[in-house]
C-alpha positions as CSV (number, residue, x, y, z in Angstrom):
1,M,20.9,26.6,-13.0
2,L,18.3,24.8,-15.0
3,E,19.4,21.6,-16.8
4,I,17.1,19.9,-19.3
5,P,19.2,17.3,-21.1
6,D,16.5,16.2,-23.6
7,F,15.3,19.7,-24.5
8,T,14.6,20.2,-28.2
9,P,14.5,23.9,-29.1
10,R,11.9,25.3,-31.4
11,A,12.2,29.1,-31.3
12,P,13.5,31.8,-29.0
13,I,11.1,33.8,-26.9
14,D,11.0,37.4,-27.9
15,P,13.1,39.5,-25.4
16,A,10.2,42.0,-25.2
17,V,8.0,39.2,-24.0
18,I,10.5,38.2,-21.3
19,D,10.9,41.9,-20.3
20,H,7.1,42.1,-20.0
21,F,7.1,39.4,-17.3
22,R,10.4,40.2,-15.7
23,G,9.8,41.1,-12.0
24,V,6.6,39.2,-12.0
25,V,8.2,35.8,-12.4
26,P,11.3,34.5,-10.5
27,D,14.8,34.3,-12.0
28,D,14.5,30.6,-12.8
29,V,11.5,31.3,-15.1
30,V,13.5,34.1,-16.9
31,E,16.4,31.6,-17.2
32,L,14.1,29.0,-18.8
33,W,12.9,31.6,-21.4
34,T,16.4,33.0,-22.1
35,Q,18.4,29.8,-22.0
36,F,16.0,27.4,-23.7
37,G,13.2,29.5,-25.4
38,Q,10.3,27.5,-26.8
39,G,10.7,23.8,-27.2
40,T,9.9,20.3,-26.0
41,W,11.2,17.9,-23.4
42,A,10.2,14.9,-21.4
43,E,9.6,12.7,-24.5
44,G,7.8,15.7,-26.1
45,F,5.2,15.7,-23.4
46,L,6.2,19.1,-21.9
47,R,6.4,22.2,-24.1
48,V,7.8,25.6,-23.1
49,I,5.6,28.1,-24.9
50,D,5.4,31.8,-25.5
51,P,3.8,33.0,-22.3
52,K,2.3,36.2,-23.7
53,H,0.6,34.4,-26.6
54,Y,-1.0,31.9,-24.3
55,A,-1.9,34.4,-21.6
56,D,-3.6,36.6,-24.2
57,A,-5.4,33.6,-25.9
58,L,-6.5,31.9,-22.6
59,A,-7.0,34.8,-20.2
60,D,-10.6,33.7,-19.5
61,C,-9.5,30.1,-19.1
62,L,-6.9,30.4,-16.4
63,G,-9.3,30.6,-13.4
64,K,-6.8,32.1,-10.9
65,V,-8.9,33.8,-8.2
66,T,-6.9,33.2,-5.1
67,G,-3.7,34.8,-3.9
68,Q,-2.6,37.5,-6.3
69,G,-5.0,36.3,-8.9
70,V,-2.1,35.8,-11.4
71,A,-1.3,32.7,-13.4
72,I,1.3,33.0,-16.1
73,P,1.4,30.2,-18.7
74,L,4.9,28.5,-18.9
75,M,4.3,25.2,-20.6
76,V,1.6,23.0,-22.0
77,T,1.5,19.2,-22.0
78,G,0.8,16.7,-24.8
79,L,-2.6,16.2,-23.2
80,G,-3.6,19.9,-23.2
81,D,-2.7,20.7,-19.6
82,L,-1.3,24.1,-18.7
83,V,1.8,24.6,-16.4
84,T,1.7,28.1,-14.8
85,W,3.7,30.3,-12.5
86,E,1.5,31.7,-9.8
87,P,3.2,34.3,-7.5
88,G,2.9,33.2,-3.9
89,D,1.9,29.7,-4.9
90,G,4.6,28.5,-7.2
91,V,4.2,26.2,-10.2
92,S,0.8,24.7,-10.8
93,G,-0.7,22.4,-13.4
94,I,-4.2,23.1,-14.7
95,L,-5.6,19.8,-15.9
96,H,-8.7,20.9,-17.7
97,R,-9.3,17.4,-19.0
98,K,-9.5,16.1,-15.3
99,E,-11.1,19.3,-14.0
100,R,-8.5,19.9,-11.3
101,V,-5.4,21.8,-10.4
102,V,-2.2,20.2,-9.1
103,G,0.7,21.8,-7.2
104,L,4.0,21.2,-9.0
105,G,6.3,22.8,-6.5
106,S,7.3,26.1,-5.0
107,T,10.0,26.8,-7.7
108,L,10.3,26.0,-11.4
109,E,13.8,24.7,-10.8
110,G,12.4,22.2,-8.3
111,F,9.7,21.0,-10.8
112,V,12.3,20.7,-13.6
113,D,14.8,18.9,-11.5
114,L,12.3,16.4,-10.2
115,T,10.9,15.7,-13.6
116,V,14.3,15.3,-15.2
117,M,15.4,13.0,-12.3
118,D,12.3,10.8,-12.2
119,G,11.1,11.0,-15.8
120,A,7.9,9.3,-16.8
121,E,7.2,8.2,-13.2
122,Q,7.1,11.8,-12.0
123,I,5.1,13.0,-15.1
124,D,2.6,10.3,-14.5
125,D,2.3,11.3,-10.8
126,D,1.8,14.9,-11.7
127,F,-0.3,14.7,-14.9
128,D,-1.6,11.1,-15.3
129,W,0.2,10.9,-18.6
130,K,-0.5,7.3,-19.4
131,P,-2.6,8.0,-22.6
132,Y,0.2,10.1,-24.0
133,P,2.8,7.4,-25.0
134,D,0.1,5.2,-26.5
135,A,-1.4,8.1,-28.3
136,V,2.0,9.0,-29.9
137,A,2.3,5.3,-31.0
138,A,-1.2,5.4,-32.4
139,H,-1.3,8.9,-34.0
140,G,2.4,9.8,-34.4
141,P,4.2,12.8,-32.8
142,L,2.3,16.0,-32.3
143,A,3.0,19.3,-34.0
144,F,4.4,21.9,-31.5
145,D,1.0,23.7,-31.2
146,E,-1.0,20.5,-30.8
147,S,-2.0,18.3,-27.9
148,F,-4.0,15.1,-27.7
149,I,-7.5,16.2,-26.6
150,H,-10.2,13.7,-25.5
151,V,-12.9,13.5,-28.1
152,P,-15.5,13.5,-26.6
153,L,-14.2,15.2,-23.5
154,L,-13.7,13.0,-20.4
155,S,-16.5,14.9,-18.7
156,L,-18.8,14.0,-21.6
157,G,-18.0,10.3,-21.4
158,G,-14.7,10.2,-23.4
159,A,-12.4,7.2,-23.1
160,R,-9.3,7.5,-20.9
161,T,-7.3,5.7,-23.5
162,A,-5.2,6.6,-26.6
163,A,-8.2,5.6,-28.7
164,G,-10.1,8.4,-27.0
165,V,-7.8,11.3,-28.0
166,K,-7.2,13.1,-31.2
167,P,-4.4,15.6,-32.1
168,R,-6.0,19.1,-31.9
169,D,-4.8,22.7,-31.6
170,T,-3.8,23.1,-28.0
171,I,-5.3,26.6,-27.4
172,T,-8.6,25.7,-29.1
173,G,-8.7,22.4,-27.1
174,I,-8.3,24.2,-23.8
175,Q,-11.0,26.8,-24.9
176,I,-13.4,24.0,-25.8
177,M,-12.8,22.2,-22.5
178,V,-13.5,25.5,-20.6
179,E,-16.6,26.2,-22.7
180,F,-18.1,22.8,-21.9
181,Q,-16.8,22.3,-18.3
182,G,-16.3,25.8,-17.0
183,V,-13.2,27.5,-15.6
184,I,-11.3,25.6,-12.8
185,E,-11.1,28.3,-10.2
186,H,-8.1,28.1,-7.9
């Protein structure tokens, strides 16, 4: 059973969306969507999102070419990273800003448990989150559909600091990173 003590709910996920992915995702993902819905946790850094909305908007940005070729968006981070479920591979983080993919565990429950247990230390290990707390202090909390995006992008010489990020629409930010840097195939 998933436990996320600091989860702040925003909205439920439409049961039709959950049914759309049922059988493709494991039970712990369905539990996340039904029990928690959309919302934030881990100091607002991680956000559970509507998977269909993000899959539709970012289909050309997911870059999944190995295994079954499926990457289902589960969450985004406050720095514009995607957390996906990939059948056969488990939970992955697509860090467009750093132009790499990280494995986050074979199960969603394992990822959640480790993140809840180790907090900021685990998030920093997985996502290099250090600009995030400073960016919140400098710019204030993000709207649910925003992330701090590097302006200019890191690949174009942007600063790896809070001064180098701006609140931007998450989906648009990811699309721009892919437009300039290309898809991260994995």
